[in-house]
C-alpha atoms as one frame of an Amber mdcrd trajectory, in Angstrom:
protein
 132.740-113.110 227.685 132.417-111.125 230.927 133.137-107.925 229.007 130.323
-108.651 226.527 127.880-109.377 229.350 128.950-106.130 230.998 128.146-104.208
 227.800 124.731-105.895 227.595 123.928-104.932 231.188 125.069-101.340 230.619
 122.997-101.097 227.425 119.868-102.355 229.149 120.468 -99.953 232.009 120.954
 -96.983 229.682 117.747 -97.912 227.830 115.833 -97.728 231.097 117.353 -94.361
 231.989 116.704 -92.880 228.543 113.140 -94.196 228.594 112.448 -92.501 231.939
 114.091 -89.239 230.831 112.054 -89.203 227.612 108.878 -89.739 229.630 109.822
 -86.773 231.809 110.657 -84.544 228.811 107.157 -85.040 227.396 105.623 -86.061
 224.083 106.380 -82.821 222.260 110.087 -83.669 222.128 109.472 -86.592 219.798
 107.680 -85.044 216.796 106.400 -87.951 214.696 108.536 -90.618 216.357 107.202
 -92.996 218.954 108.821 -92.728 222.364 111.061 -95.732 221.950 111.915 -94.849
 218.347 113.114 -91.488 219.652 115.307 -93.177 222.237 116.718 -95.654 219.761
 117.353 -92.973 217.171 119.570 -90.791 219.349 121.269 -93.730 221.087 122.005
 -96.020 218.161 123.132 -93.016 216.152 125.550 -92.038 218.897 126.863 -95.585
 219.205 127.255 -95.891 215.435 129.204 -92.627 215.320 131.495 -93.832 218.093
 132.015 -97.151 216.329 132.878 -95.352 213.101 135.320 -92.859 214.660 137.026
 -94.994 217.342 139.401 -96.700 214.951 141.802 -97.754 217.691 139.133 -99.768
 219.518 137.318-102.974 218.698 134.020-102.551 216.829 132.564-105.610 218.550
 131.604-103.789 221.752 129.547-100.940 220.211 128.107-103.442 217.730 126.807
-105.607 220.564 125.300-102.525 222.231 123.550-101.560 218.989 122.164-105.070
 218.637 120.826-104.895 222.177 119.010-101.627 221.455 117.631-102.971 218.197
 116.531-106.197 219.890 114.772-104.291 222.653 113.028-102.120 220.061 111.722
-105.218 218.274 110.660-106.785 221.566 108.790-103.703 222.752 107.154-103.305
 219.349 105.945-106.896 219.620 104.671-106.330 223.162 102.828-103.204 222.010
 101.058-105.173 219.297  99.993-107.865 221.768  98.835-105.762 224.711  96.952
-102.451 224.893  98.304-101.915 228.421 101.881-102.452 227.255 101.313-100.184
 224.250 100.046 -97.355 226.443 102.955 -97.743 228.863 105.587 -97.832 226.102
 104.159 -95.308 223.635 101.940 -93.274 225.938  98.285 -92.451 225.396  96.361
 -89.494 223.978  95.779 -86.518 226.279  92.666 -84.340 225.973  93.812 -80.704
 226.130  90.569 -78.961 225.236  86.989 -80.188 225.050  83.575 -78.552 224.803
  84.831 -75.072 225.683  87.024 -76.197 228.597  90.825 -75.989 228.602  92.415
 -78.612 230.859  95.332 -77.009 232.691  96.318 -80.265 234.392  96.537 -82.085
 231.060  98.508 -79.213 229.501 101.021 -79.586 232.290 101.090 -83.351 231.786
 101.749 -82.828 228.063 104.573 -80.380 228.924 103.097 -77.415 227.033 101.669
 -74.119 228.245  98.646 -72.141 227.065 100.698 -69.954 224.715 102.177 -72.968
 222.970  98.750 -74.577 222.706  97.343 -71.411 221.100 100.314 -71.344 218.732
  99.572 -74.911 217.634  95.935 -73.947 217.125  96.955 -71.091 214.815  99.387
 -73.301 212.885  96.485 -75.636 212.188  94.196 -72.802 211.091  92.232 -72.230
 214.308  92.645 -68.587 215.333  89.557 -68.696 217.545  89.390 -71.673 219.911
  85.697 -71.063 220.489  85.242 -72.766 217.113  86.952 -75.909 218.435  85.124
 -78.853 219.922  88.107 -80.979 220.981  91.906 -80.889 220.886  93.888 -84.039
 221.702  97.648 -84.525 221.968  98.485 -87.833 220.319 101.165 -90.301 221.375
 103.622 -88.903 218.816 103.348 -85.338 220.158 101.061 -83.948 217.448  97.801
 -82.260 218.372  94.604 -83.356 216.607  91.743 -80.850 216.323  88.007 -81.441
 215.931  86.122 -78.385 214.714  82.588 -77.654 215.869  80.000 -78.879 213.377
  78.541 -75.430 212.746  81.928 -74.070 211.640  83.168 -76.903 209.446  82.821
 -76.632 205.645  79.737 -78.117 204.033  80.386 -81.497 202.404  78.253 -83.171
 199.707  76.776 -85.562 202.257  75.265 -82.609 204.148  73.172 -81.634 201.130
  72.518 -85.221 200.051  74.682 -85.033 196.938  76.705 -88.038 195.806  79.620
 -86.783 193.691  81.675 -88.969 191.374  84.474 -90.669 193.272  87.947 -89.236
 192.637  90.919 -91.534 192.218  94.666 -91.061 192.300  96.269 -89.968 189.041
  99.157 -91.928 187.553 102.465 -90.125 187.009 103.396 -91.289 183.513 106.294
 -88.857 182.940 108.617 -87.466 185.585 111.467 -85.099 184.645 111.451 -86.144
 181.006 111.401 -89.893 181.695 108.495 -92.229 181.036 107.324 -94.316 183.992
 106.436 -97.395 181.963 104.893 -99.311 184.855 102.412 -96.492 185.508 101.731
 -96.057 181.792 100.964 -99.761 181.495  98.656 -99.513 184.506  96.578 -96.898
 182.647  96.125 -99.368 179.780  97.977 -97.190 177.264 101.240 -97.342 175.325
 104.095 -95.001 174.423 102.548 -94.054 171.056  99.350 -92.968 172.783 101.385
 -90.941 175.281 103.415 -89.210 172.569 100.290 -88.241 170.665  98.661 -86.721
 173.737 101.647 -84.699 174.947 102.225 -83.296 171.438  98.566 -82.291 171.310
  99.207 -80.211 174.433 102.271 -78.404 173.081 105.214 -80.653 173.950 107.662
 -81.433 171.154 108.926 -84.594 172.823 108.868 -86.465 176.123 112.106 -84.761
 177.252 110.274 -81.399 177.276 107.807 -82.623 179.918 108.612 -82.068 183.596
 105.538 -83.971 184.783 102.626 -85.703 183.079  99.711 -87.289 184.891  96.889
 -89.488 183.654  93.549 -89.853 185.431  91.018 -92.684 185.416  89.327 -91.243
 182.307  92.675 -91.158 180.438  92.857 -87.368 180.589  96.468 -86.211 180.359
  97.769 -83.150 182.218 101.298 -82.017 181.408 103.722 -79.507 182.957 106.482
 -78.367 180.606 110.073 -77.746 181.661 110.170 -74.448 179.757 107.822 -72.933
 182.399 110.865 -72.599 184.686 112.289 -69.897 182.371 109.454 -67.553 183.325
 109.229 -68.325 187.040 111.646 -65.570 188.105 109.801 -62.896 186.096 106.470
 -63.839 187.664 107.621 -63.052 191.214 109.718 -59.918 190.513
């Protein structure tokens, strides 16, 4: 019993240390993961690997440690959902890097990136001239969100008072030569209807179709498998 309690104490202590180290490393280390997800990912994975490879030791000890990490993750997730203050402490908060023509050096340092890396992220997102940017914010998950100046953004129908017909998601009714019956039923059609439409577009049978989609107006678009035979010649 004392040994189990010792493992629990060590696990809680290592969580605290990893949390502090992750804070110090900065948001950009975490990609799309939240801060605590990042910690849990590397730690639980390491514990699981040790449990799987240490065949001469009891699996109970690493299992208890994994349960502690998982329990703390659930607890902190619950705290984050209940308190904005707790959420900002655990997951961090957005950092304004650039706004209204001003680049914030202090916030860049806080986000653990330099000007060159910021400019690189701008280019990756299609902004080669930051004078066209209104705001750039580093989110809690380490990604940078960009707001383009109004005069440089593309015109949308609302700008010219046009109300276009609303687009909807298409249904994938055939994938890799197999009918997705649930999606086909959702379109209100049957297999006979599907066969007739794909044959009208040049397919001999369903197996010849790599992908077939159906829109709200029951328009079928098909992509045949035989196209692959010509793909190499196209790019020679």
